Residue frames relative to the residue before (quaternion, step in Angstrom):
aa qw qx qy qz dx dy dz
M 1.0000 0.0000 0.0000 0.0000 0.00 0.00 0.00
Y 0.2163 -0.7670 0.5934 0.1130 3.55 -0.97 0.90
T 0.1032 -0.7867 0.6078 0.0327 3.56 -0.99 0.89
K 0.1143 0.7771 -0.6104 0.1020 3.57 -0.94 0.93
D 0.8539 -0.0192 -0.0239 0.5196 3.57 -0.86 1.04
G 0.7316 -0.4480 0.2278 0.4607 3.55 0.97 0.88
E 0.6225 0.5186 -0.3408 0.4768 3.60 1.29 -0.04
K 0.2221 -0.7745 0.5824 0.1085 3.56 -1.01 0.88
Y 0.1563 -0.8093 0.5656 0.0278 3.55 -0.89 1.01
F 0.2814 -0.7057 0.6245 0.1812 3.56 -1.01 0.89
I 0.1591 -0.8187 0.5496 0.0480 3.57 -0.59 1.17
L 0.0211 0.7669 -0.6403 0.0374 3.56 -0.74 1.10
D 0.2010 -0.7756 0.5925 0.0837 3.54 -0.51 1.24
A 0.2079 -0.8559 0.4675 0.0756 3.55 -0.20 1.32
H 0.7791 0.2430 -0.1510 0.5578 3.60 1.22 0.10
V 0.2559 0.7344 -0.5896 0.2181 3.57 -0.21 1.33
A 0.1168 -0.7963 0.5909 0.0552 3.57 -1.27 0.36
L 0.2149 -0.6713 0.6806 0.1999 3.46 -1.44 0.31
W 0.0310 0.8245 -0.5635 0.0425 3.58 -0.59 1.07
D 0.1999 -0.7432 0.6233 0.1388 3.52 -1.35 0.31
A 0.0579 0.8084 -0.5783 0.0934 3.55 -0.31 1.31
R 0.2976 0.7703 -0.5131 0.2343 3.58 1.18 0.47
P 0.6755 -0.5351 0.3095 0.4021 3.60 -1.06 0.68
E 0.6658 0.5164 -0.3241 0.4302 3.61 0.93 -0.78
N 0.6931 0.4299 -0.2863 0.5028 3.61 1.21 -0.30
Q 0.5374 0.6134 -0.4109 0.4076 3.61 1.25 -0.11
R 0.3499 -0.7629 0.5126 0.1808 3.55 -0.65 1.14
N 0.7943 -0.0408 0.0934 0.5989 3.58 1.07 -0.76
V 0.7599 -0.3750 0.2607 0.4626 3.57 -1.29 -0.09
H 0.6057 0.5861 -0.3628 0.3975 3.58 1.10 -0.60
G 0.5827 0.5645 -0.3777 0.4462 3.59 1.14 -0.50
K 0.6641 0.4753 -0.2973 0.4946 3.58 1.02 -0.77
Q 0.6205 0.5416 -0.3454 0.4498 3.58 0.98 -0.77
F 0.6622 0.5303 -0.3092 0.4297 3.56 0.93 -0.93
I 0.7236 0.4224 -0.2639 0.4779 3.60 0.71 -1.00
D 0.6045 0.5427 -0.3642 0.4555 3.60 1.09 -0.56
C 0.6285 0.5177 -0.3327 0.4757 3.57 1.06 -0.70
F 0.6061 0.5403 -0.3367 0.4768 3.59 1.05 -0.79
Y 0.6926 0.4868 -0.2878 0.4477 3.54 0.84 -1.00
D 0.6031 0.5440 -0.3598 0.4592 3.59 1.08 -0.60
Y 0.6210 0.5165 -0.3377 0.4833 3.59 1.01 -0.77
H 0.6558 0.5373 -0.3048 0.4340 3.56 0.91 -0.97
R 0.7633 0.3953 -0.2330 0.4549 3.58 0.64 -1.05
N 0.6746 0.4985 -0.3066 0.4499 3.62 1.12 -0.50
L 0.7691 0.3547 -0.1879 0.4974 3.60 1.13 -0.55
S 0.6270 0.5629 -0.3399 0.4178 3.62 1.22 -0.18
P 0.5343 -0.5567 0.5071 0.3840 3.58 -1.23 0.40
A 0.6357 -0.5582 0.3679 0.3859 3.59 -1.09 0.65
S 0.6534 0.5416 -0.3129 0.4265 3.58 1.04 -0.77
E 0.7219 0.4501 -0.2350 0.4701 3.59 1.21 -0.45
L 0.4493 0.7085 -0.4473 0.3099 3.60 1.23 0.10
W 0.2565 -0.7507 0.5926 0.1396 3.56 -1.06 0.84
P 0.5203 -0.5717 0.5119 0.3748 3.59 -1.18 0.44
Y 0.6287 -0.5760 0.3697 0.3691 3.58 -1.06 0.74
E 0.6546 0.5345 -0.3274 0.4227 3.59 0.89 -0.89
E 0.6547 0.5016 -0.3161 0.4689 3.60 1.02 -0.74
Y 0.6280 0.5753 -0.3253 0.4109 3.54 1.15 -0.62
L 0.5955 0.6070 -0.3591 0.3846 3.56 1.16 -0.54
Y 0.7941 -0.0596 0.0718 0.6005 3.60 1.10 -0.65
Q 0.1995 -0.8072 0.5484 0.0895 3.57 -0.88 0.97
G 0.2609 -0.7727 0.5347 0.2211 3.58 0.77 -0.99
G 0.6704 -0.5657 0.3301 0.3486 3.51 -1.23 0.59
E 0.6340 0.5464 -0.3502 0.4206 3.59 0.94 -0.80
R 0.6813 0.4647 -0.3004 0.4793 3.57 0.91 -0.84
L 0.6080 0.5504 -0.3624 0.4428 3.61 0.98 -0.72
M 0.6650 0.5044 -0.3164 0.4508 3.58 0.84 -0.92
K 0.6616 0.4960 -0.3093 0.4696 3.58 1.00 -0.75
D 0.6961 0.4903 -0.2844 0.4408 3.58 0.82 -1.00
L 0.7232 0.4252 -0.2503 0.4833 3.58 1.01 -0.75
F 0.8469 0.2835 -0.0995 0.4388 3.54 0.54 -1.22
T 0.6820 0.4432 -0.2977 0.4997 3.60 1.07 -0.58
D 0.8074 0.2678 -0.1112 0.5138 3.56 0.82 -1.04
G 0.7647 0.4912 -0.1962 0.3680 3.55 1.00 -0.81
Y 0.5036 -0.6944 0.3908 0.3338 3.61 1.30 0.18
V 0.4776 0.6997 -0.4379 0.3010 3.62 1.21 -0.10
D 0.2901 -0.7491 0.5745 0.1570 3.55 -1.03 0.89
H 0.7779 -0.0459 0.0438 0.6252 3.58 1.13 -0.66
A 0.0743 -0.7927 0.6044 0.0285 3.58 -1.14 0.65
I 0.2621 -0.7620 0.5794 0.1225 3.54 -1.22 0.63
F 0.3676 -0.7248 0.5450 0.2061 3.55 -0.81 1.07
Q 0.0331 -0.7695 0.6378 -0.0038 3.57 -1.00 0.95
P 0.0802 -0.8679 0.4888 0.0367 3.60 0.25 1.23
A 0.2144 -0.7217 0.6368 0.1665 3.53 -1.36 0.34
R 0.4147 -0.7371 0.4754 0.2422 3.58 -0.81 0.98
L 0.0888 0.8398 -0.5350 0.0230 3.61 0.65 -1.13
G 0.1153 0.8535 -0.4971 0.1058 3.54 0.96 0.94
E 0.6084 0.5513 -0.3618 0.4416 3.61 1.17 -0.38
F 0.7272 0.4313 -0.2248 0.4844 3.59 1.21 -0.48
Y 0.7973 0.2298 -0.0877 0.5511 3.59 1.14 -0.67
V 0.5723 -0.6387 0.4020 0.3209 3.55 -0.91 1.00
N 0.8001 0.1969 -0.0827 0.5606 3.56 0.84 -1.01
G 0.6330 -0.5142 0.3271 0.4774 3.54 1.20 0.46
F 0.5462 -0.6107 0.4659 0.3341 3.56 -1.26 0.43
G 0.7331 0.3303 -0.1998 0.5600 3.59 0.72 -1.02
Q 0.3384 -0.7758 0.5071 0.1628 3.56 -0.81 1.04
T 0.3021 -0.8207 0.4601 0.1530 3.52 0.09 1.38
Q 0.7346 0.4428 -0.2677 0.4389 3.57 0.57 -1.11
E 0.6585 0.5092 -0.3151 0.4559 3.58 0.93 -0.86
A 0.6886 0.4766 -0.2842 0.4668 3.58 0.90 -0.92
F 0.6643 0.4990 -0.3109 0.4616 3.58 0.94 -0.85
A 0.6393 0.5168 -0.3248 0.4677 3.60 1.00 -0.77
L 0.6506 0.5089 -0.3167 0.4663 3.58 0.98 -0.80
A 0.6591 0.4926 -0.3079 0.4777 3.59 0.98 -0.82
S 0.6463 0.5217 -0.3223 0.4541 3.59 1.00 -0.79
A 0.6848 0.4738 -0.2769 0.4794 3.58 1.08 -0.72
N 0.7820 0.2256 -0.1135 0.5698 3.59 1.22 -0.44
P 0.0235 0.8608 -0.5083 0.0074 3.62 0.72 1.00
D 0.6134 0.5467 -0.3549 0.4459 3.58 1.19 -0.40
K 0.7496 0.3832 -0.1967 0.5026 3.57 1.24 -0.41
L 0.8182 0.2223 -0.0673 0.5260 3.58 1.03 -0.73
T 0.1195 -0.7399 0.6578 0.0743 3.54 -1.18 0.76
Y 0.2369 -0.7815 0.5603 0.1386 3.58 -0.88 0.91
N 0.1146 -0.7335 0.6672 0.0613 3.54 -0.94 1.04
H 0.2959 -0.7566 0.5614 0.1576 3.56 -1.14 0.67
Y 0.4072 -0.6885 0.5341 0.2737 3.60 -1.16 -0.51
F 0.0473 -0.7458 0.6522 0.1271 3.52 -1.36 0.09
D 0.1940 -0.7391 0.6300 0.1386 3.54 -1.34 0.30
P 0.3888 -0.7617 0.4602 0.2385 3.61 -0.44 1.15
R 0.5865 0.5846 -0.3734 0.4181 3.59 1.21 -0.32
D 0.5377 0.6065 -0.4038 0.4242 3.59 1.30 0.03
G 0.3980 -0.7724 0.4337 0.2384 3.58 1.29 -0.03
E 0.8400 -0.1905 0.1371 0.4891 3.55 -1.20 -0.62
R 0.6559 0.5191 -0.3393 0.4304 3.59 0.88 -0.83
G 0.6260 0.5372 -0.3323 0.4572 3.56 1.14 -0.61
L 0.6031 0.5507 -0.3548 0.4550 3.58 1.10 -0.63
D 0.6598 0.4941 -0.3062 0.4763 3.56 0.94 -0.89
R 0.6537 0.5108 -0.3183 0.4587 3.58 0.98 -0.81
L 0.6237 0.5379 -0.3404 0.4536 3.58 1.01 -0.75
R 0.6354 0.5182 -0.3300 0.4678 3.59 0.99 -0.78
R 0.6646 0.4928 -0.3019 0.4736 3.59 0.94 -0.89
D 0.6603 0.5119 -0.3133 0.4515 3.58 0.88 -0.93
A 0.6434 0.5354 -0.3283 0.4378 3.57 0.94 -0.85
E 0.6836 0.4743 -0.2821 0.4775 3.57 1.01 -0.83
E 0.7143 0.4655 -0.2660 0.4498 3.59 0.84 -0.96
M 0.7754 0.3503 -0.1692 0.4973 3.58 1.01 -0.83
H 0.3505 -0.7587 0.4826 0.2621 3.59 1.32 0.00
L 0.1141 0.8667 -0.4771 0.0898 3.52 0.97 0.95
Q 0.1823 -0.7477 0.6294 0.1075 3.51 -1.15 0.81
G 0.8174 0.1050 -0.0212 0.5660 3.56 1.20 -0.48
V 0.1880 -0.7354 0.6346 0.1452 3.51 -1.39 0.23
K 0.2626 -0.7252 0.6124 0.1733 3.54 -1.33 0.41
L 0.1400 -0.8152 0.5613 0.0279 3.56 -0.70 1.14
Y 0.1663 -0.7493 0.6363 0.0771 3.53 -1.12 0.88
T 0.1963 -0.8358 0.4988 0.1189 3.59 0.08 1.22
A 0.6789 0.4629 -0.2971 0.4863 3.62 1.22 -0.27
D 0.3967 0.7183 -0.4886 0.2965 3.61 1.23 0.10
W 0.4246 -0.6934 0.5219 0.2578 3.56 -1.09 0.74
H 0.0088 -0.7784 0.6267 -0.0346 3.54 -1.18 0.70
G 0.7901 -0.1385 0.0553 0.5945 3.59 -0.04 1.25
D 0.8068 -0.1880 0.1744 0.5322 3.57 -0.71 -1.10
S 0.5882 0.5867 -0.3633 0.4216 3.60 1.25 -0.18
R 0.1538 -0.7915 0.5866 0.0759 3.55 -0.98 0.89
G 0.8257 -0.0349 -0.0365 0.5618 3.54 1.01 0.82
Y 0.1316 -0.7649 0.6247 0.0856 3.55 -1.33 0.31
K 0.4007 -0.7019 0.5318 0.2530 3.57 -1.28 0.14
L 0.5746 -0.5789 0.4559 0.3561 3.54 -1.20 0.55
S 0.6858 0.4936 -0.2713 0.4608 3.57 1.16 -0.60
D 0.4343 0.6936 -0.4722 0.3276 3.62 1.24 0.05
P 0.6149 -0.5778 0.3797 0.3791 3.64 -1.04 0.66
W 0.6738 0.4859 -0.3175 0.4572 3.60 0.93 -0.79
T 0.5974 0.5411 -0.3755 0.4575 3.61 1.05 -0.60
Y 0.6262 0.5400 -0.3361 0.4509 3.58 1.02 -0.77
K 0.6195 0.5340 -0.3514 0.4555 3.59 1.01 -0.72
Y 0.6709 0.4884 -0.2969 0.4725 3.58 0.99 -0.83
L 0.6471 0.5029 -0.3253 0.4718 3.60 0.97 -0.74
E 0.6162 0.5276 -0.3456 0.4718 3.58 1.10 -0.61
V 0.6317 0.4921 -0.3333 0.4977 3.61 1.09 -0.65
C 0.5901 0.5543 -0.3691 0.4564 3.61 1.02 -0.69
R 0.6452 0.5087 -0.3044 0.4820 3.55 0.94 -0.91
E 0.6580 0.5408 -0.2944 0.4334 3.58 0.95 -0.96
V 0.7922 0.3354 -0.1597 0.4842 3.60 0.86 -0.96
G 0.6055 -0.6205 0.3391 0.3651 3.61 1.24 0.16
I 0.4388 0.6385 -0.4984 0.3891 3.60 1.18 0.48
K 0.0594 -0.8609 0.5053 -0.0045 3.59 -0.28 1.21
N 0.7193 0.4235 -0.2380 0.4966 3.60 1.21 -0.36
I 0.0745 -0.8093 0.5822 -0.0228 3.55 -0.44 1.28
H 0.1131 -0.7919 0.5995 0.0264 3.57 -0.33 1.28
V 0.0548 -0.8142 0.5777 -0.0201 3.57 -0.81 1.01
H 0.3651 -0.6997 0.5654 0.2398 3.57 -0.89 0.94
K 0.1636 0.7390 -0.6328 0.1632 3.53 -0.54 1.26
G 0.4542 0.6795 -0.4377 0.3748 3.52 0.36 1.25
P 0.8199 -0.2070 0.1515 0.5119 3.56 -1.15 -0.55
T 0.5001 -0.6368 0.4879 0.3261 3.53 -1.07 0.68
I 0.2033 -0.7446 0.6252 0.1154 3.53 -1.25 0.54
R 0.4653 -0.6939 0.4697 0.2854 3.56 -0.67 1.05
P 0.6404 -0.2154 -0.7371 -0.0106 1.70 -1.78 1.78
L 0.3415 0.7705 -0.4886 0.2258 3.63 1.20 0.31
D 0.5029 -0.6824 0.4581 0.2674 3.54 -1.20 0.61
R 0.5445 -0.6661 0.4142 0.2973 3.55 -0.82 1.06
D 0.7043 0.4958 -0.2960 0.4129 3.59 0.77 -0.99
A 0.5961 0.5703 -0.3697 0.4276 3.60 1.17 -0.40
F 0.6602 0.4676 -0.3049 0.5025 3.58 1.30 -0.15
D 0.3461 0.7589 -0.4944 0.2447 3.61 1.23 0.15
V 0.4624 -0.7348 0.4388 0.2316 3.59 -0.99 0.88
A 0.4475 0.7462 -0.4390 0.2242 3.60 1.19 -0.36
D 0.6733 0.5169 -0.3177 0.4226 3.61 0.94 -0.77
V 0.5013 0.6361 -0.4316 0.3973 3.61 1.23 -0.26
D 0.6183 0.5643 -0.3334 0.4337 3.56 1.01 -0.86
H 0.6514 0.5479 -0.3003 0.4305 3.56 0.97 -0.93
V 0.7560 0.3999 -0.2288 0.4650 3.58 0.68 -1.09
A 0.6051 0.5613 -0.3672 0.4289 3.61 1.04 -0.64
T 0.6396 0.5129 -0.3136 0.4790 3.57 1.11 -0.68
D 0.7526 0.4235 -0.2167 0.4553 3.57 0.90 -0.92
F 0.7550 0.2578 -0.1670 0.5794 3.60 1.22 -0.41
T 0.0270 -0.8555 0.5170 -0.0038 3.57 0.52 1.16
D 0.6456 0.5138 -0.3254 0.4618 3.59 1.23 -0.28
L 0.6422 0.4599 -0.3333 0.5147 3.60 1.27 0.11
N 0.3478 -0.7042 0.5775 0.2228 3.55 -1.22 0.60
F 0.1532 -0.7807 0.6013 0.0740 3.58 -0.86 0.98
I 0.1095 -0.7978 0.5927 0.0152 3.54 -0.38 1.31
V 0.2014 -0.7989 0.5605 0.0841 3.55 -0.38 1.26
E 0.2727 -0.7879 0.5352 0.1358 3.53 -0.31 1.31
H 0.8129 0.1908 -0.1997 0.5127 3.53 -1.07 0.91
C 0.3860 -0.7887 0.4112 0.2446 3.54 1.40 0.44
G 0.7153 -0.5068 0.2465 0.4131 3.54 1.03 0.86
L 0.3648 0.7538 -0.4917 0.2385 3.61 1.23 -0.05
P 0.5809 -0.1885 -0.7917 -0.0151 1.60 -1.90 1.60
R 0.5204 0.6383 -0.4027 0.3996 3.58 1.25 0.39
L 0.0629 0.8540 -0.5138 0.0524 3.57 0.98 0.88
E 0.6631 0.5123 -0.3227 0.4401 3.59 0.87 -0.87
D 0.6348 0.5159 -0.3317 0.4699 3.59 0.95 -0.83
F 0.6575 0.5167 -0.3149 0.4490 3.55 0.90 -0.93
C 0.6780 0.5067 -0.3047 0.4367 3.58 0.83 -0.95
W 0.6487 0.5106 -0.3256 0.4610 3.60 0.96 -0.77
I 0.6403 0.4925 -0.3235 0.4927 3.60 1.11 -0.60
A 0.7162 0.4888 -0.2715 0.4176 3.56 0.72 -1.11
T 0.6271 0.5400 -0.3622 0.4290 3.60 1.02 -0.61
Q 0.6955 0.4501 -0.2620 0.4950 3.59 1.22 -0.50
E 0.7484 0.3492 -0.1766 0.5355 3.59 1.19 -0.52
P 0.2678 -0.8248 0.4745 0.1511 3.61 -0.11 1.24
N 0.6624 0.4771 -0.3154 0.4839 3.60 1.25 -0.16
V 0.5551 0.5611 -0.4062 0.4604 3.58 1.22 0.51
Y 0.1191 -0.8065 0.5791 -0.0049 3.56 -0.84 1.11
A 0.3547 -0.7257 0.5535 0.2030 3.56 -1.26 0.47
G 0.1744 -0.7549 0.6245 0.0986 3.56 -0.88 1.01
L 0.3710 -0.7837 0.4678 0.1716 3.57 -0.82 1.02
A 0.3320 0.7399 -0.5219 0.2646 3.60 1.20 0.21
V 0.8014 0.1958 -0.2419 0.5108 3.55 -1.03 1.03
A 0.6453 0.4976 -0.3356 0.4727 3.63 1.00 -0.67
L 0.6497 0.5805 -0.3252 0.3676 3.59 0.91 -0.92
P 0.6706 0.5185 -0.3466 0.4016 3.67 0.76 -0.80
F 0.5419 0.6028 -0.4151 0.4131 3.61 1.18 -0.29
I 0.4739 0.6668 -0.4312 0.3808 3.57 1.28 -0.21
H 0.6847 0.4577 -0.2657 0.5010 3.58 1.24 -0.53
T 0.7958 0.3390 -0.1767 0.4696 3.59 0.63 -1.10
R 0.7958 0.1115 -0.0334 0.5942 3.58 1.11 -0.72
P 0.0853 -0.8578 0.5031 0.0612 3.63 0.55 1.10
R 0.6467 0.5023 -0.3408 0.4619 3.61 1.01 -0.61
Y 0.6120 0.5236 -0.3456 0.4815 3.57 1.10 -0.62
F 0.6475 0.4938 -0.3245 0.4813 3.58 0.96 -0.81
A 0.6130 0.5451 -0.3498 0.4524 3.61 1.00 -0.76
Q 0.6391 0.5116 -0.3230 0.4749 3.57 1.03 -0.76
I 0.6479 0.5235 -0.3243 0.4483 3.59 0.91 -0.90
I 0.7284 0.4223 -0.2635 0.4708 3.59 0.66 -1.06
G 0.6180 0.5493 -0.3429 0.4458 3.59 1.09 -0.67
E 0.6688 0.4868 -0.2978 0.4765 3.57 0.96 -0.86
L 0.6419 0.5262 -0.3314 0.4487 3.59 0.95 -0.82
L 0.6832 0.4754 -0.2903 0.4722 3.58 0.91 -0.87
Y 0.6360 0.5273 -0.3304 0.4564 3.58 1.10 -0.63
W 0.7763 0.3828 -0.1915 0.4629 3.58 0.77 -1.04
L 0.7276 0.3272 -0.2246 0.5595 3.58 0.99 -0.75
D 0.4020 -0.6418 0.5082 0.4102 3.52 -0.53 -1.24
E 0.7008 -0.5085 0.3104 0.3924 3.56 -1.26 0.24
N 0.6368 0.5546 -0.3199 0.4295 3.61 1.28 -0.20
R 0.7397 0.4154 -0.2161 0.4832 3.62 1.21 -0.24
I 0.5688 0.5438 -0.4001 0.4699 3.57 1.06 0.76
F 0.1576 -0.8203 0.5483 0.0406 3.59 -0.74 1.10
F 0.4207 -0.6565 0.5726 0.2533 3.55 -1.09 0.83
S 0.0977 0.7802 -0.6105 0.0949 3.57 -0.95 0.92
S 0.2991 -0.7636 0.5438 0.1781 3.57 -0.76 1.00
D 0.2558 -0.7614 0.5312 0.2695 3.56 1.18 -0.69
Y 0.1090 0.8119 -0.5574 0.1347 3.58 1.08 0.77
A 0.6282 -0.1980 -0.7512 -0.0435 1.61 -1.88 1.62
L 0.2691 0.7275 -0.5793 0.2504 3.60 1.03 0.56
W 0.7762 -0.0364 0.0360 0.6284 3.54 1.05 -0.87
T 0.4199 -0.6728 0.5419 0.2781 3.56 -1.23 0.45
P 0.5533 -0.6760 0.3761 0.3089 3.60 -0.97 0.77
K 0.5282 0.6833 -0.4192 0.2801 3.61 1.03 -0.65
W 0.7514 0.3956 -0.2380 0.4714 3.58 0.63 -1.08
L 0.6083 0.5529 -0.3557 0.4447 3.58 1.14 -0.55
V 0.6411 0.5096 -0.3182 0.4776 3.58 1.00 -0.83
E 0.6737 0.5078 -0.2999 0.4454 3.56 0.80 -1.00
T 0.7024 0.4751 -0.2724 0.4546 3.56 0.86 -0.98
F 0.6610 0.5078 -0.3171 0.4523 3.60 0.96 -0.80
V 0.6293 0.5280 -0.3398 0.4580 3.60 0.97 -0.78
D 0.7179 0.4334 -0.2458 0.4861 3.60 1.02 -0.77
F 0.5611 0.6655 -0.3696 0.3252 3.58 1.21 -0.45
Q 0.0271 0.7657 -0.6426 -0.0037 3.52 -1.18 0.67
I 0.5282 -0.6209 0.4766 0.3292 3.56 -1.07 0.75
P 0.5259 -0.6552 0.4317 0.3282 3.62 -0.79 0.95
E 0.5826 -0.6290 0.3934 0.3319 3.56 -0.98 0.86
D 0.6813 0.4958 -0.3089 0.4413 3.61 1.00 -0.69
M 0.6003 0.4909 -0.3769 0.5066 3.61 1.29 0.01
S 0.0195 0.8945 -0.4448 0.0398 3.50 0.89 1.11
E 0.5267 0.6204 -0.4316 0.3891 3.62 1.21 -0.11
Y 0.6980 0.3969 -0.2534 0.5394 3.57 1.30 -0.29
A 0.4521 -0.6734 0.5153 0.2768 3.54 -1.06 0.80
P 0.5862 -0.5672 0.4299 0.3872 3.61 -1.13 0.52
L 0.4841 -0.6395 0.5105 0.3099 3.56 -1.17 0.61
T 0.2671 -0.7612 0.5686 0.1610 3.58 -0.91 0.90
T 0.6380 -0.5192 0.3969 0.4072 3.58 -1.23 0.34
D 0.6537 0.5085 -0.3257 0.4560 3.60 0.94 -0.80
Q 0.6201 0.5242 -0.3506 0.4667 3.60 1.02 -0.67
K 0.6492 0.5090 -0.3161 0.4685 3.57 0.95 -0.82
K 0.6450 0.5190 -0.3274 0.4554 3.59 0.97 -0.79
K 0.6462 0.5103 -0.3256 0.4647 3.57 0.98 -0.78
I 0.6835 0.4884 -0.2891 0.4591 3.57 0.85 -0.97
L 0.6941 0.5032 -0.2825 0.4304 3.60 0.89 -0.89
G 0.8580 -0.0946 0.0536 0.5019 3.61 1.06 -0.30
L 0.6541 0.5618 -0.3412 0.3742 3.58 0.89 -0.82
N 0.6288 0.5498 -0.3490 0.4250 3.60 1.02 -0.72
A 0.7024 0.4468 -0.2718 0.4828 3.59 0.78 -0.98
A 0.6102 0.5517 -0.3547 0.4444 3.59 1.04 -0.71
A 0.6489 0.5167 -0.3205 0.4574 3.58 1.01 -0.78
V 0.6677 0.5003 -0.3013 0.4616 3.59 0.97 -0.84
Y 0.7574 0.3651 -0.1870 0.5081 3.59 1.03 -0.81
D 0.4126 -0.7364 0.4520 0.2884 3.61 1.28 0.16
I 0.3257 0.7276 -0.5227 0.3021 3.54 0.97 0.93
P 0.4256 -0.7351 0.4568 0.2644 3.62 -0.60 1.06
V 0.1335 -0.7698 0.6225 0.0457 3.53 -1.07 0.86
P 0.5023 -0.6567 0.4593 0.3248 3.62 -0.80 0.93
E 0.6076 -0.6026 0.3827 0.3484 3.55 -1.01 0.83
E 0.6521 0.5424 -0.3195 0.4225 3.58 1.00 -0.76
L 0.6973 0.4522 -0.2662 0.4882 3.58 1.26 -0.33
Q 0.4970 0.6514 -0.4243 0.3855 3.58 1.28 0.08
V 0.3659 -0.6881 0.5740 0.2513 3.55 -1.38 0.10
A 0.7047 -0.4806 0.3091 0.4206 3.55 -1.25 0.36
N 0.7808 0.1678 -0.0875 0.5954 3.60 1.03 -0.80
P 0.1561 -0.8330 0.5231 0.0902 3.60 0.26 1.23
P 0.6108 -0.5630 0.3983 0.3891 3.60 -1.15 0.52
Q 0.1431 -0.7673 0.6221 0.0613 3.52 -1.02 0.91
H 0.0549 -0.7968 0.6017 0.0015 3.56 -0.86 0.97
A 0.3691 -0.7528 0.5068 0.2003 3.54 -0.53 1.23
E 0.2722 -0.7294 0.6023 0.1763 3.54 -1.25 0.52
P 0.1319 -0.8315 0.5350 0.0703 3.62 0.20 1.23
Q 0.5410 -0.6113 0.4675 0.3391 3.54 -1.22 0.49
A 0.5595 -0.5951 0.4572 0.3517 3.54 -1.17 0.60
V 0.1848 -0.7501 0.6228 0.1241 3.53 -1.18 0.65
A 0.5387 -0.6257 0.4546 0.3343 3.54 -1.10 0.69
V 0.2966 -0.7373 0.5817 0.1733 3.55 -1.03 0.84
A 0.4211 -0.7237 0.4884 0.2459 3.55 -0.69 1.11
C-alpha cells in the first residue's frame, strides 16, 4: 500500500514478468536483439537512479521480483503476463514454471496468466484446457507478432484464434491481454496493429480485452475502438515511463484515454522488469496534467486510485480493503455470451 498526503492507494501491477534472456537461453541472434531492444527502452525512459546494469537485466529471478515489487515497490498484488518467444529462446522468454511456482506460493500477492498461440492448432486447444485447469487461469497474454515457424504473426480475427477464444470462454478464462504497442526488434510492427481488437470485442462480449501499451503508437485508433467496445481496456505498460522523459506526451496519452474510455478501464502496469514500480507509482500519484493543456480535465485522486489498482482488482475479483476503496468504485458488467457465426 502506498500512502501520500493522507491518501492510501491499493496498487495492482497488472503487467509483470520473469524472463530469462541470458546468452545460454538465446536460441539465435534474435534473442539478443529482443532483450537489447528492451534494454534500450529501459535506459532511454528511466530516471538515472533507476538504471540497471545490462547483465542484471538479462535475468532477475523470483527473489528479486518479490523485493522490487512488494518490499520496495508499494505493490499489493501483481499479475504475470508472460511471452513465449520460442523461436528466439531455448526455454522460452517468459519463465512459466518459475513464475507459476512463485504465484502458487504467494497467491495473496501474485496471479499467473499464461499464453496460447492459435498456430498450434488442435494440440494447442487441448493444452489450453489442461493449462486452465492446472493453473486456475483467469487470463492469458497474447503476442500477435510472435514468430512461429515461417509465420511472423497472426490476427485475433483469424479462424483459429476464434477457436481458442471459444475454449477460453468454455474454461472460464475471461481476461485476454494482448500486446498491441511499440514494435520490439525483430518483430514486425504491423503484426501489432489494433484493428483486429474491434473484431473480437464485438464477437466475444463476455470476454475482457486488455490492450497492453494502449495501442501505442496507434493511440487514436485504439481510442476510437475502445469507446465503442465496453469490454476493451487500456494497459499503461510502456506508456507510463514517458511520465519522466516526456511528461506532456504522457499527459496527452492519459488525457485521451480518460476522454474516450472512462476512468474504470485503465490499468496501471510497470511492465517489470523493463521498469520497477516504485518510481512509477510515486511519479503518477504526484502527476498532474499541465494547466495549458486545457482540453483535458485535471486528474482527480479517485481517478488515480482506480487506475493504480482498483480497476484491475475489480476485473480479477481481487479483494480490496474497504479503507482503500473510493466513493464510486469501478463497476464492470458481466454481459451474456453471444454465439459467434
